[in-house]
VOGU-3710 file (C-alpha; in Angstrom, 3 decimals, decimal comma):
1> mkgifqtkws> -126,112/-150,871/-148,461  -129,894/-151,148/-148,657  -130,142/-151,033/-144,859  -128,206/-147,770/-144,690  -130,790/-146,113/-146,934  -133,724/-147,422/-144,869  -132,621/-147,116/-141,245  -134,221/-144,042/-139,663  -131,176/-142,253/-138,280  -128,887/-143,035/-141,223
11> viaiaifcsl> -131,558/-141,726/-143,624  -131,788/-138,497/-141,629  -127,988/-138,129/-141,516  -127,596/-138,759/-145,261  -130,450/-136,367/-146,152  -128,871/-133,620/-144,027  -125,437/-134,288/-145,523  -126,816/-134,008/-149,083  -128,586/-130,755/-148,196  -125,375/-129,280/-146,768
21> lwgsafpvlk> -123,493/-130,227/-149,942  -126,139/-128,575/-152,134  -126,100/-125,522/-149,871  -122,344/-125,163/-150,350  -122,836/-125,031/-154,139  -124,099/-121,433/-154,000  -120,975/-119,766/-152,555  -118,658/-122,174/-154,427  -120,147/-121,216/-157,799  -120,207/-117,497/-157,030
31> vsyeelqiaq> -116,519/-117,616/-156,061  -115,757/-119,803/-159,108  -117,183/-117,191/-161,481  -114,783/-114,602/-160,093  -111,777/-116,924/-159,932  -112,250/-118,286/-163,471  -112,994/-114,791/-164,824  -116,343/-115,809/-166,299  -118,203/-112,667/-167,375  -121,574/-112,110/-165,701
41> ddviakivfa> -123,383/-111,907/-169,048  -121,506/-114,790/-170,749  -124,255/-117,407/-170,966  -122,232/-119,781/-173,164  -119,235/-119,879/-170,797  -121,534/-120,832/-167,922  -123,144/-123,578/-170,014  -119,700/-124,994/-170,820  -118,514/-124,729/-167,219  -121,659/-126,532/-166,028
51> gmrfllagvi> -121,267/-129,175/-168,737  -117,661/-129,852/-167,710  -118,679/-130,157/-164,071  -121,542/-132,572/-164,622  -119,765/-134,699/-167,207  -116,893/-135,198/-164,747  -119,340/-135,849/-161,894  -121,180/-138,452/-163,968  -117,996/-140,191/-165,070  -116,832/-140,405/-161,427
61> vlvflfvrnw> -120,047/-142,213/-160,496  -119,968/-144,508/-163,547  -116,344/-145,507/-162,905  -117,148/-146,234/-159,264  -120,122/-148,377/-160,292  -118,048/-150,145/-162,971  -115,441/-151,155/-160,372  -118,145/-152,150/-157,871  -120,364/-154,121/-160,256  -120,183/-153,329/-163,975
71> kqllvtkkqf> -123,431/-155,185/-164,720  -125,378/-152,484/-162,865  -124,331/-150,013/-165,568  -126,311/-151,892/-168,191  -129,721/-150,477/-169,124  -132,305/-151,313/-171,765  -132,994/-149,091/-174,771  -136,203/-147,848/-173,135  -134,371/-147,073/-169,888  -131,626/-145,231/-171,787
81> ivlillgvvq> -134,232/-142,969/-173,392  -135,591/-142,239/-169,899  -132,065/-141,407/-168,715  -131,584/-139,019/-171,650  -134,845/-137,250/-170,756  -133,798/-137,100/-167,113  -130,377/-135,768/-168,119  -131,985/-133,021/-170,209  -134,379/-131,932/-167,429  -132,379/-132,673/-164,256
91> tslqyfffyn> -128,998/-131,526/-165,529  -129,057/-129,542/-168,795  -132,236/-127,505/-168,320  -132,172/-127,124/-164,539  -128,556/-126,040/-164,407  -128,837/-123,755/-167,416  -131,279/-121,748/-165,299  -129,265/-122,289/-162,118  -125,852/-121,209/-163,415  -127,100/-118,181/-165,334
101> glanvsgmkg> -129,581/-117,123/-162,670  -127,042/-117,339/-159,860  -124,710/-115,014/-161,766  -127,310/-112,237/-161,457  -128,343/-112,620/-157,803  -126,465/-112,903/-154,531  -125,554/-116,328/-153,216  -127,898/-115,832/-150,266  -130,881/-114,860/-152,412  -130,134/-117,663/-154,877
111> ailnsagtff> -130,211/-120,254/-152,092  -133,611/-119,013/-150,937  -135,205/-118,640/-154,372  -134,040/-122,065/-155,514  -135,904/-123,642/-152,582  -139,087/-123,003/-154,580  -138,410/-126,427/-156,084  -139,569/-128,092/-152,860  -142,906/-126,277/-152,995  -143,347/-126,965/-156,720
121> tvilahfyyr> -142,843/-130,673/-155,952  -145,793/-130,554/-153,542  -147,976/-128,821/-156,134  -147,036/-131,283/-158,902  -147,620/-134,236/-156,579  -151,193/-132,990/-156,020  -151,947/-133,481/-159,718  -149,830/-136,613/-160,205  -150,610/-138,722/-157,127  -154,152/-139,371/-155,887
131> sdrmnwqktv> -152,810/-140,164/-152,429  -150,876/-136,907/-152,168  -153,559/-134,235/-152,527  -153,387/-130,715/-151,164  -154,808/-130,065/-147,693  -154,902/-127,153/-145,245  -151,510/-128,064/-143,789  -149,786/-128,092/-147,181  -151,582/-124,903/-148,186  -150,307/-123,097/-145,083
141> glltgfmgii> -146,812/-124,443/-145,692  -146,830/-123,356/-149,332  -148,092/-119,865/-148,514  -145,456/-119,517/-145,786  -142,682/-120,732/-148,058  -143,632/-118,530/-150,989  -143,932/-115,575/-148,616  -140,327/-116,252/-147,643  -139,320/-116,186/-151,301  -141,117/-112,840/-151,737
151> vanwgkdfgt> -139,437/-111,396/-148,642  -136,042/-112,388/-150,083  -136,706/-109,942/-152,918  -137,420/-107,002/-150,629  -134,774/-104,353/-150,307  -134,099/-101,908/-147,512  -136,595/-99,522/-149,068  -139,340/-102,175/-148,935  -139,464/-102,292/-152,731  -139,288/-105,426/-154,851
161> tfqwdgegym> -136,541/-106,193/-157,310  -137,081/-108,886/-159,918  -134,856/-109,686/-162,869  -136,063/-112,358/-165,295  -132,580/-113,778/-165,955  -131,736/-113,616/-162,234  -134,557/-114,283/-159,788  -136,733/-115,684/-162,586  -134,118/-118,216/-163,657  -133,560/-119,370/-160,058
171> ilsgltaaia> -137,285/-120,044/-159,642  -137,382/-121,885/-162,997  -134,419/-123,949/-161,808  -136,512/-124,984/-158,815  -139,447/-125,870/-161,087  -137,339/-128,091/-163,345  -135,849/-129,743/-160,245  -139,383/-130,560/-159,056  -140,286/-132,064/-162,433  -137,075/-134,104/-162,391
181> timakelasg> -137,891/-135,427/-158,902  -141,195/-136,860/-160,150  -139,473/-138,245/-163,258  -136,687/-139,905/-161,267  -139,189/-141,476/-158,881  -141,596/-142,768/-161,527  -139,702/-143,316/-164,780  -136,375/-144,645/-163,540  -137,740/-147,654/-161,628  -135,643/-150,750/-162,108
191> ihpfaitgwq> -132,424/-148,793/-162,661  -129,747/-148,809/-159,968  -129,620/-145,396/-158,197  -125,902/-145,040/-158,914  -126,531/-145,756/-162,606  -129,329/-143,143/-162,687  -126,959/-140,579/-161,213  -123,980/-141,394/-163,416  -125,858/-141,600/-166,696  -128,102/-138,558/-166,222
201> lslgglimlm> -125,194/-136,367/-165,091  -122,946/-137,564/-167,931  -125,599/-137,250/-170,635  -126,837/-133,881/-169,368  -123,291/-132,535/-169,132  -122,424/-133,823/-172,598  -125,466/-132,098/-174,096  -124,410/-128,790/-172,501  -120,886/-129,151/-173,896  -122,204/-129,976/-177,387
211> vgvpvmskga> -124,286/-126,798/-177,293  -121,692/-124,493/-175,738  -118,192/-125,488/-176,851  -118,594/-124,748/-180,601  -119,677/-121,144/-179,939  -117,702/-120,265/-176,798  -115,360/-117,292/-177,044  -111,642/-117,903/-176,617  -110,451/-117,131/-173,093  -113,996/-117,094/-171,684
221> iiftqfgfgl> -112,862/-119,445/-168,899  -109,380/-119,069/-167,399  -108,414/-121,818/-164,960  -106,204/-121,057/-161,983  -104,992/-123,550/-159,399  -107,647/-122,410/-156,927  -110,284/-122,327/-159,664  -109,433/-125,887/-160,667  -109,820/-126,961/-157,039  -113,262/-125,346/-156,890
231> fiysallssv> -114,179/-127,119/-160,131  -113,153/-130,535/-158,753  -115,060/-129,902/-155,521  -118,222/-128,912/-157,400  -118,012/-132,101/-159,501  -117,524/-134,273/-156,401  -120,362/-132,396/-154,703  -122,760/-133,348/-157,496  -121,643/-136,974/-157,806  -121,865/-137,643/-154,067
241> aftlwysllk> -125,073/-135,687/-153,336  -127,081/-136,985/-156,300  -125,930/-140,587/-155,784  -126,921/-140,579/-152,127  -130,199/-138,737/-152,791  -131,337/-141,085/-155,550  -130,481/-144,010/-153,268  -132,702/-142,493/-150,566  -135,507/-141,902/-153,083  -135,422/-145,572/-154,059
251> ynpagelsmy> -136,276/-146,736/-150,544  -138,146/-143,775/-148,999  -141,129/-141,552/-149,913  -140,054/-138,372/-151,706  -142,243/-136,237/-149,427  -140,566/-137,564/-146,299  -137,131/-136,623/-147,644  -138,149/-133,190/-148,902  -138,530/-131,906/-145,339  -134,770/-132,005/-144,898
261> kfivpvsgav> -134,244/-129,726/-147,880  -135,046/-126,775/-145,622  -131,359/-127,037/-144,736  -130,333/-126,083/-148,306  -131,474/-122,421/-148,250  -130,344/-122,004/-144,640  -126,841/-123,424/-145,162  -126,530/-121,809/-148,598  -127,342/-118,351/-147,267  -125,140/-118,676/-144,178
271> msamtipgee> -122,151/-120,042/-146,129  -122,576/-117,309/-148,757  -122,514/-114,629/-146,066  -119,387/-116,207/-144,580  -117,389/-116,646/-147,803  -118,550/-114,159/-150,459  -117,216/-110,592/-150,148  -119,989/-108,015/-149,862  -122,691/-110,463/-148,786  -124,015/-110,326/-145,251
281> lnffiiasiv> -127,130/-111,505/-143,482  -129,798/-108,841/-142,945  -133,335/-108,741/-141,593  -134,952/-109,661/-144,920  -132,635/-112,594/-145,602  -133,028/-113,967/-142,067  -136,821/-113,534/-142,192  -137,016/-115,264/-145,581  -134,829/-118,153/-144,371  -137,126/-118,663/-141,375
291> lvaigiivvn> -140,291/-118,525/-143,503  -138,941/-120,900/-146,156  -137,668/-123,362/-143,534  -141,006/-123,319/-141,689  -142,871/-123,732/-144,978  -140,855/-126,803/-145,989  -141,256/-128,398/-142,554  -145,018/-127,724/-142,392  -145,593/-129,050/-145,920  -143,828/-132,328/-145,149
301> yhgknnigra> -144,621/-132,891/-141,463  -146,745/-135,992/-140,844  -146,888/-136,104/-137,076  -145,154/-139,478/-136,960  -141,796/-140,093/-138,561  -142,319/-142,640/-141,296  -138,814/-142,541/-142,699  -137,607/-145,962/-143,615  -140,944/-146,969/-145,135  -140,457/-147,909/-148,747
311> s> -142,780/-146,174/-151,181
//
């Protein structure tokens, strides 16, 4: 298994696969809101729906790890505290912003705005790692990427539209994702990647359910057969993508992997346009996709491909 997460071409293939899964989350969630009749302004229902998804995703990973090697589930008290913190940031906080922000923007715009997390990771790394300082290349990449995010907010009349609980929440979701990336890389050393995924998803999901279930209105979420299928897919999406990504992070530099996240806004926007009624690609969306993709590539390009080098 270790070789799969270190071999150049398998690393590239897995990173692309994870990015495609995360990209599919945008249209899947937008369609889920409609199918499950979750009101656009019902914050609590979205918290509960997210909690259900991530608790199930975490349990799937933990059961798989238990069958594979139950000893890898065991963590120390100090490691469990780290996993709780990671669950709060990576799952509870990030997806509070993600779920509620996505309800107030289009799937295409959400995919682009959420990519800010990649650029925030670069900025945080500048202050956290002495060997990962800003330079002209990263500065150009950041400016290009953030310009793409700004362009995504432009309408046909060349005006800007910004809603704090829409666009603002999506950008905050990206920021918390960046913080969680640093935390997962630095604090969770010594813990099996599958255990990190299973515990942080389960704990984060459980926290969201503890907050939301007691105050959720009756009938706020109505499951249909199709809606249940979307729910299962979204849970599997999280369990598979996070497990594979944390495994890659264990054996590869985070910066090397981040380059492949340019696929997330591209695939998310394209799949949203293909599946969500009323959403279609336009000049601004296409321009923002191009700028964000170029920004991510420029920020992470090193001239020589060093994937496979353990960090």
